[in-house]
TORGU-67358 format. One record per residue: residue in one letter; x, y, z of N, C-alpha, C in turn; residue number from 0. Coordinates in steps of 0.001 Angstrom, whole numbers. Atoms other than C-alpha are relative to their C-alpha. Example, Ala and Ser with C-alpha at 12.3 -4.5 7.8 and 13.67 -1.06 7.14 Angstrom:
// TORGU-67358
A_890_-1190_0_12300_-4500_7800_900_1200_0_0
S_-820_-1190_-60_13670_-1060_7140_-770_1090_730_1
***
This chain:
// TORGU-67358
M_349_-671_-1395_-35605_-4066_188132_334_-1031_1022_0
S_-357_833_-1097_-34222_-5501_191265_-1257_-300_928_1
E_1087_371_-1090_-36694_-7270_193700_115_946_1138_2
D_-218_-978_-1120_-35183_-5012_196492_-958_1279_-141_3
K_807_-1388_93_-36924_-1932_194914_-1369_-173_365_4
W_1458_187_-256_-40412_-3415_195302_-211_-810_1400_5
Q_288_540_-1176_-40024_-4810_198798_-860_933_941_6
A_913_-655_-915_-42604_-3758_201309_759_846_924_7
R_-565_-692_-1089_-41561_-985_203603_-1026_676_683_8
E_1048_-548_-756_-43435_512_206417_-97_1541_-169_9
P_224_-1389_161_-44865_3766_205560_62_829_1238_10
Y_-144_-654_-1072_-44250_6568_207959_-611_1377_63_11
R_646_-1234_41_-45972_9635_206804_-1607_-142_44_12
T_1432_32_-165_-49620_10264_207879_-592_1311_-692_13
F_732_-990_590_-52223_12561_206602_553_1439_497_14
E_-478_-1393_-673_-50893_15444_208862_1225_407_-507_15
D_-1470_-227_627_-47452_15080_207301_-20_525_-1368_16
L_217_-322_1428_-48703_15877_203901_-73_1483_-298_17
L_218_-1459_277_-48509_19255_202272_-590_270_-1499_18
V_416_-353_1362_-50438_20855_199354_1149_563_-800_19
G_-988_-531_879_-47912_21516_196486_1151_-937_31_20
E_-1177_908_-237_-45572_18707_197593_11_-733_-1382_21
F_-268_580_1389_-44086_17396_194195_1087_-867_38_22
R_-1008_1029_-22_-42132_14303_193559_110_-636_-1502_23
T_-274_541_1396_-40596_12684_190398_552_-1328_90_24
S_-506_1251_59_-39762_9110_189744_1293_-238_-863_25
S_-1039_393_793_-36730_7479_188209_-538_-197_-1503_26
P_525_388_1051_-36936_7080_184621_6_-1569_-472_27
R_5_1514_356_-37850_3783_182854_-239_-2_-1531_28
T_55_27_1506_-37324_2842_179156_-948_-1304_-239_29
V_1022_996_361_-40238_698_177728_587_-700_-1140_30
T_-452_1004_1039_-39449_-2325_175643_-1069_-522_-763_31
Q_1040_682_703_-41220_-3846_172917_-446_-1306_449_32
E_409_1334_-528_-41030_-7211_174508_-973_170_1036_33
E_1069_-104_-1295_-42914_-5950_177664_-1306_572_-449_34
I_1273_-421_609_-45448_-4178_175500_-687_-1254_-451_35
L_723_1220_552_-46222_-7420_173673_-401_-973_1017_36
A_512_997_-990_-46259_-9668_176755_-1051_541_787_37
F_1084_-373_-683_-48432_-7434_178673_-1361_94_-907_38
A_1154_-164_789_-50855_-6743_175745_-621_-1495_-120_39
R_549_1434_335_-51065_-10489_174870_-723_-587_1121_40
Q_748_453_-1199_-52104_-11292_178462_-1292_850_313_41
Y_1076_-749_-409_-54321_-8300_179206_-736_843_-892_42
D_491_-827_1079_-55261_-6258_176188_208_-374_-1534_43
P_-491_535_1395_-54910_-8272_173060_-506_648_-1224_44
Q_362_-841_1218_-55716_-5612_170505_1055_-108_-990_45
W_-1078_113_964_-53715_-6061_167174_999_1062_42_46
F_-875_-1198_111_-52082_-2731_167375_951_-88_1313_47
H_-912_230_-1142_-50511_-3835_170852_695_-1431_-19_48
T_-346_1275_-8_-49839_-7408_169958_739_-527_-1256_49
D_-568_518_1365_-48730_-7820_166294_782_1223_-719_50
P_-931_-1088_649_-45731_-5649_165193_-283_62_-1566_51
D_113_-36_1508_-46343_-6499_161509_-1318_804_-290_52
A_1294_-557_313_-50049_-5637_161553_-61_1478_492_53
A_55_-1321_-565_-49543_-2538_163746_563_1026_-919_54
T_-503_-1100_919_-47626_-829_160937_-1013_615_-776_55
E_1136_-412_608_-51200_-444_159425_-916_820_787_56
S_769_-737_-920_-52493_1316_162541_204_1436_-127_57
V_-156_-1508_-79_-52974_4993_163104_1423_281_821_58
F_-1179_-383_-760_-49914_4647_165358_1333_-496_-847_59
G_-1119_416_886_-47644_3026_162569_916_-1073_614_60
E_-922_1029_-684_-46052_526_165078_-896_-416_1286_61
V_544_513_-1180_-46956_-1438_168222_186_1283_1043_62
V_-123_-1025_-1226_-47871_878_171260_-476_-727_1175_63
A_394_505_-1434_-48322_139_174883_-1464_265_293_64
S_1366_-174_-433_-51815_-468_176087_-142_1068_1047_65
G_251_-968_-805_-53265_2433_178088_22_-607_1528_66
I_0_764_-1247_-53711_-296_180907_1368_-357_525_67
H_-1386_289_-374_-50037_-1141_180794_643_1206_281_68
V_-718_-1225_-398_-48943_2449_181011_-531_359_1348_69
L_370_-142_-1484_-51112_2679_184171_595_-956_1042_70
A_-823_1034_-872_-49409_-478_185548_1349_551_289_71
M_-1339_-542_-118_-46074_1119_184970_-51_1053_895_72
W_148_-1019_-1023_-47342_4300_186671_-41_-465_1331_73
R_137_502_-1396_-48349_2214_189632_1296_-358_554_74
Q_-1366_424_-476_-44836_793_190008_808_1289_433_75
M_-979_-1249_-178_-43123_4316_189613_-645_868_1148_76
D_446_-760_-1298_-45642_5858_192130_243_-785_1350_77
H_-572_652_-1053_-44709_3138_194525_1491_340_418_78
E_-1314_-456_-277_-41171_4259_194243_106_1465_596_79
I_-29_-1269_-386_-41905_7864_194894_-1036_403_1269_80
N_979_-222_-1059_-44879_7656_197439_-42_-1083_1019_81
W_246_1039_-757_-44224_4482_199187_-41_383_1521_82
D_-101_-411_-1446_-43606_6438_202570_-1394_659_465_83
I_1277_-362_-364_-47257_7588_202630_-907_-1118_609_84
D_840_1056_-675_-49630_5626_204987_-1417_-56_-695_85
W_1452_44_848_-52538_4999_202333_-862_-980_573_86
V_1179_917_-314_-55702_3548_203375_-276_-766_-1381_87
C_369_480_1463_-56602_3028_199554_-285_1063_-775_88
G_531_-1037_1025_-57444_4801_196359_-1431_-283_-219_89
V_1399_259_72_-60943_5420_195824_-530_614_-1431_90
G_475_-525_1259_-61067_7017_192189_1042_800_-643_91
W_-869_-1008_798_-59415_8915_189475_-969_807_-738_92
D_724_-1008_575_-60741_12061_187863_879_474_-1134_93
E_-673_-571_1178_-59875_13575_184548_1199_-780_-650_94
L_-1018_956_525_-58045_10493_183210_274_348_-1357_95
R_-222_-386_1576_-56521_11392_179748_1204_-768_-361_96
L_-1092_703_758_-54452_9194_177506_434_904_-1087_97
K_-367_-1056_789_-52648_11970_175666_787_-480_-1184_98
R_-985_322_1026_-49946_10331_173705_358_-1446_332_99
A_-381_1387_-94_-49206_6733_172972_1517_-334_529_100
V_-1215_281_-481_-46209_5131_174699_572_-1072_-924_101
R_-472_906_1045_-43965_3344_172179_1470_-715_701_102
A_-1170_590_-411_-41078_941_172495_1220_878_-138_103
G_-1252_-915_-10_-37838_2746_173225_-338_1358_661_104
D_341_-1367_-672_-39720_5698_174960_498_-254_1440_105
T_-351_81_-1262_-38255_6600_178349_-1063_875_794_106
I_1113_-771_-625_-40996_7665_180683_438_184_1410_107
H_-132_-124_-1475_-41176_8953_184354_-1364_437_448_108
V_1286_-451_-623_-43951_10026_186801_228_981_864_109
T_5_-1165_-1001_-44626_13112_188690_-1325_-87_766_110
S_1107_-93_-787_-46935_13530_191477_-31_1379_690_111
E_-59_-1307_-623_-48199_16707_193076_-1316_-116_893_112
I_1138_-63_-978_-50620_16896_196192_-816_1215_-321_113
V_662_-1083_501_-53357_19219_195021_-1007_564_999_114
S_874_-171_-1025_-55683_19096_197919_18_-991_1110_115
L_44_786_-1016_-56055_17660_201434_-1304_159_787_116
E_1279_-274_-765_-59338_17294_203257_-193_-991_1044_117
P_185_962_-1011_-59709_15733_206576_-1579_-431_-151_118
S_1329_606_194_-62777_13317_206650_-856_698_1082_119
R_1088_-691_-784_-65965_14907_208132_-720_-1147_826_120
T_837_980_-762_-67197_11511_209491_1039_-988_732_121
R_-950_1006_-668_-63939_9532_210537_1281_757_287_122
T_-1123_-878_-387_-61015_10997_212521_1272_-949_-284_123
D_-1271_909_280_-58679_7906_211344_594_301_-1506_124
R_-541_-240_1422_-58244_9192_207621_-449_1438_-494_125
G_317_-1168_860_-58376_12172_205295_227_-387_-1508_126
T_-102_194_1453_-58534_12529_201507_1210_835_-531_127
A_-1114_-899_654_-55443_13519_199497_-412_-97_-1661_128
M_116_-22_1416_-56028_14607_195888_1355_249_-567_129
T_-1252_-89_470_-52928_13989_193911_-55_-5_-1626_130
R_-69_55_1607_-52262_15023_190266_1233_-677_-540_131
Y_-1039_874_390_-50239_12478_188479_229_300_-1565_132
K_-297_-34_1363_-48569_12728_185050_1058_-1069_-329_133
V_-1035_841_512_-46710_10033_183057_573_912_-1336_134
L_-583_-866_919_-44248_11923_180922_1208_-592_-705_135
L_-1263_360_691_-41570_11416_178265_1112_933_515_136
D_-1067_-825_-378_-37996_12755_178867_-199_1463_-441_137
D_21_-1369_489_-38844_15939_176844_-1107_739_742_138
G_1076_-493_-763_-41855_16597_179123_-1414_-108_-706_139
T_1243_355_610_-44485_15423_176614_-889_-789_981_140
E_868_768_-984_-47506_14208_178670_-524_-1107_-869_141
C_630_1233_471_-48656_10722_177906_-1276_-288_698_142
V_1055_308_-738_-51151_10154_180640_-112_1016_1169_143
T_128_-942_-1131_-52596_12690_183301_-1345_-551_655_144
F_1282_225_-905_-55209_12183_186089_188_469_1436_145
T_72_-355_-1287_-56121_13197_189495_-451_-1127_782_146
S_235_1194_-805_-55958_10331_191995_-635_519_1306_147
I_730_-152_-1316_-58447_10327_195088_405_-1049_895_148
N_-576_895_-976_-56764_8694_198116_-352_248_1308_149
L_201_-176_-1409_-57557_8002_201618_1360_-360_672_150
V_-1206_-10_-701_-54624_8426_203950_-196_-115_1500_151
Y_221_234_-1405_-54446_7186_207533_636_1264_751_152
T_-362_-979_-926_-54237_10020_210251_1000_-625_1064_153
R_-848_548_-1064_-51888_9516_213237_-838_-877_895_154
E_877_711_-854_-54956_8344_215123_-381_-1300_-708_155
G_293_1021_852_-55851_6015_212214_1098_-993_50_156
R_-1182_914_-59_-52268_4536_212155_-27_-680_1329_157
A_-62_733_-1316_-52331_3793_215842_-1072_-1040_155_158
R_1155_985_-90_-55748_2149_215554_318_-1204_-1049_159
A_-215_1015_1125_-54682_145_212370_1145_-930_520_160
R_-1072_796_-384_-51558_-1163_214110_-448_-1207_862_161
G_616_1108_-864_-53858_-3172_216442_-833_-1047_-743_162
T_775_855_957_-55435_-4919_213336_992_-414_-1080_163
A_-667_601_1105_-54214_-7063_210477_-421_803_-1332_164
R_637_-771_1174_-54768_-4323_207781_990_-201_-1245_165
R_-776_151_1077_-51801_-5277_205516_118_-1574_-349_166
***
């Protein structure tokens, strides 16, 4: 992955620019055994994530990516497709499901769909965007699904935030 892909860019879409039903799809990414092992050894050292020989005796029959690793990859792919939204922050996930293990050699991609938009009842500088995410294999098999609850700046909020060091 080139460093340029992850350079910070100034988001330009505020809450008022978003639409319910807006759907986006990331580029594909092929997962390697090397990255599965490296991530797991640092962050989730369960034997079926870190030991290829022992993992043959697991229910998976081989090393599989940690669910936390899959979510970290989702995060990168989400930045690819939704970088232009002026997020305040994420505040939660609902209905998180790890439906299918991700294995070395799997090619995954992410989809996002805005399922609801609610202006804040107490603050005019933000609204809440509920976004349904899926991490999918090329054949459409769902690996991870969840709804993300995110605060997004309104135009007023963006103007206010420009006067502060928010980034």
